N, C-alpha and C positions, 0 to 999 in steps of 0.2 A: 457617957454612952459608948458602948463598944462598936468599933467599925468592922469587927470580924465578919467575914462572909461565909455563910454555910449554904448548902444545897439540900432542899427537901425532895425526897423521892415521891411524895404523895401524888402529885399530878404529872409524873414523868411517864411517858409512853413505854419506857423500857422496864418498868417495875412489874414484877410478877406477884400476884395475889392469890391467896387461898381464902376465898370469901372476902372478908374485910381486912385480912391481915397480910401485910407484905411478907413474902417468903424469899424473895431474891431479886435478881436483876438479869435481864437478857444478856448483858455483857459480862456477867459474873464480877461486877465491880465491887460489890460489898466485901467479898473475900480479899480481893486485891488491895482495897483500901486498908483493911485490917492488917494484912501482911506487911503493908508499908508503914504501919504504926499510926495511921490516920484514924481518928475517932469516928466510929459509926454509931450514932446515937438512936436508941429506940424512942419513938415518939407516938403520940396518938391524939385524936380529937374525937368528937361525937360521931364522925363518919368512918374513920379508918385507923388501923395501926400501921405505922410506916417508919422508915428510917430517915435520919438527917445526917448528911455527910459534913464533916467539919472542914470543908474547903469548897472551892468552886468545882463542880463536876462538869467538865467540858462536854460530856456525853448526854447530859440532860436535855430533854425536849418535851414540850407540852404534849398532852395526850392527843390533841388534834393536829399535831405537826405532821406534814406530809413526808418527812425524811424517812428513808429506809435505813436498815442497819448498815448497808454498804455506804450510803451517803455519809452517815455519821463517822464511820471508820475513816473515810477519805478526808472529811472535814477536820478531824482531830489529829491527823498525822503531824508529827513534829515539824515545826517550821524553823528553818535556820538559814544562815548565809555562810559562805566560805570567803575568807579573806586570805589571799595568797600573795606573799611577798617574793618577787622575782630574785633569783640568785644567778650566779655565773652559769649554772647548769642550764638555765632557761635560754641562754644564747643559742642553744641547740633547740630550734623550734619544734623538732620532733619530740624532744623530751617534754617540753611544755605541753604539747598537744596530748601526750600520753597522760600527764597529770590532770589536765583539764577534762579529758574524757572520763577519768575515774570519778569526777564529780558528777558529770552529766549522766552517767550510766548507773547511778545509784537507784535502787528501787524507789526511794523517796529523794528526788533530786533537791538541791538547795533552791531556795526562792531567789537568791541573788548571789552573784560572784563578783568580788572586787579584786582586781589585780593591781598591785602596787609596785611601781618601779623606784628603787632606791636612787638617791641623788647621784651617787658615783657610778651608776651603771648606764652605759650607752647602748641603747637598743633602737630598733625601728618599730615604733608603736603599731603601725598598721599590720605587722605580721601577727601580733597578738589580738588586736581588735577584730581582725578578719575571722579568726577562729572563734572568738567570743560571740560574734554576731551569728554564727551558725548553730549556737547551742539551744536557741529558743528559751533561754533563761535570762532574766534581767541581769545586766552586768554594768560594771564601771571600771574604766582604766584610769588609775590615779597616778599622776606623775609627781615626783617629789622635787619641788623647786627650791626648798630651803635646806641647805646642808646641815643645819643645826637640829633638824627634826630627827628624833630617834624612831626606831620601829614602833615603840609604844605610842609615840605621838601620832604616827601614821594610822594606827589602829583607831585612836580616838576620832580622827577625821573621817575614817570610813564608817564608824558607827553613827556619827552625827549625820552623815549623808543618807544612810539606810539602816534602819533599826528593825531587827526581827527578834523573836523571843530568845534565840540562841545564835552564837556565832562560833565558827570553827576558824581558828587562826593557824595557818600553816607557815611556819617560820623558816624552814630550810628546804623549800621546794619539795614537797612530799605529795604523793598520790594518796587516795583513800581506798582502803580495802573494799571490795564489792559488798561485804556484809555490813559496812559501817552504818548506813542510815537505818537499816532494819534493827540492828542492835541498839542504836541510839533511840529509836522510837519505842522499843521495848523498855528501855531505861526510864523514859519519860511517861509513857502512857500505860504500861503494864505494871512496872515496879513503882511508879510514882516517886521516883527518886528526886528529892529536893537537893540541889547543889548550886553553889555560886560559881565554882571554878573546878575544872578537871585539868590536871597538869601532867606533863610528861617530863621526866628527869632530863631527857636529851633536849628539851625545849623545841622539839620538832612539830608538836601539835598542842593546842590548847582548846578546850571547849568551855565557853563562858555563857552564863545566863545574863542576858543583856540588862535585865532589871537591876542586878547587883553591880554591873559595870556603871550604870547611870547613878545608882544610889551612892556609890563611893567616889563619884567624880572622875571615873575612868583612870587614866594614867597621869593626870595632872599632878605635878610636884613629886610624885612617887609612883612606882609601878603598881598596877592593879593587883598583881599577885602579892606584893608586899603589904598593901593595904588590907587585903583579905586575911592574910596570915596574922596581922597584928590586931584585927578586930576580934574581940572575944567571942561574939556570936557567929560571925561569918566564918571564922576559922574552923568551926564545927562542920561546915558544909563544903569543905574543899577536899578533893579526893584525887588519887592517881587515876588518870584516864584509862590505863590498861587494867585497873581493878574493876572498872565499871562498864567498859566496852570491850569485851573479850577479843575481838578481832584485831585490836591495836596492841595486843600483848607481844 
């Protein structure tokens, strides 16, 4: 028996009908799915002709559901966390504040921010936690107590503590362009891009789908990036971040 999950449009409140035949979707999702290479299957029963989507449709709601279009748009916005590793630049608290504000002021802010202090960096934690506490975003300040832990190990710890559908790893103290979250949301919810890992040659930023991080065991024994490159199937869904999110070009 197949465990594949599909979504029927038949009883979705966003389906448009001409008589008994479905002709579209309020959110124009049918064309978006087709453009993304997702199968949109024609189906019918004794009551109606309708479409079946060859994946989970996060926009689907029963016909009697009270949600408005605006509700659904807000509910389906991309969910992600930012993992930020401190560097010497962040000893200047004004610089750190600038980068932090670039996360907070996104049109779609992260659901969580994790700040990681490397073992060999001496800081006064309260300077950072004070700023984090003002963000109205869930946060975690993570101290590195073991000098043998690599940055990759620290990412695994952060993911184990807080898992969201995607995480943004900032490895060299970087801010995010204002357009980042909007373009990221477009990639996920308009283009329906399936990816495991978006990488940057400078290693300043990585965007990872947490499902694949978990599936491969994270960075244990070997870096996540190497594991994905070496996996025949996963290597097909690894892309350059600046090819998929234009503002990072």
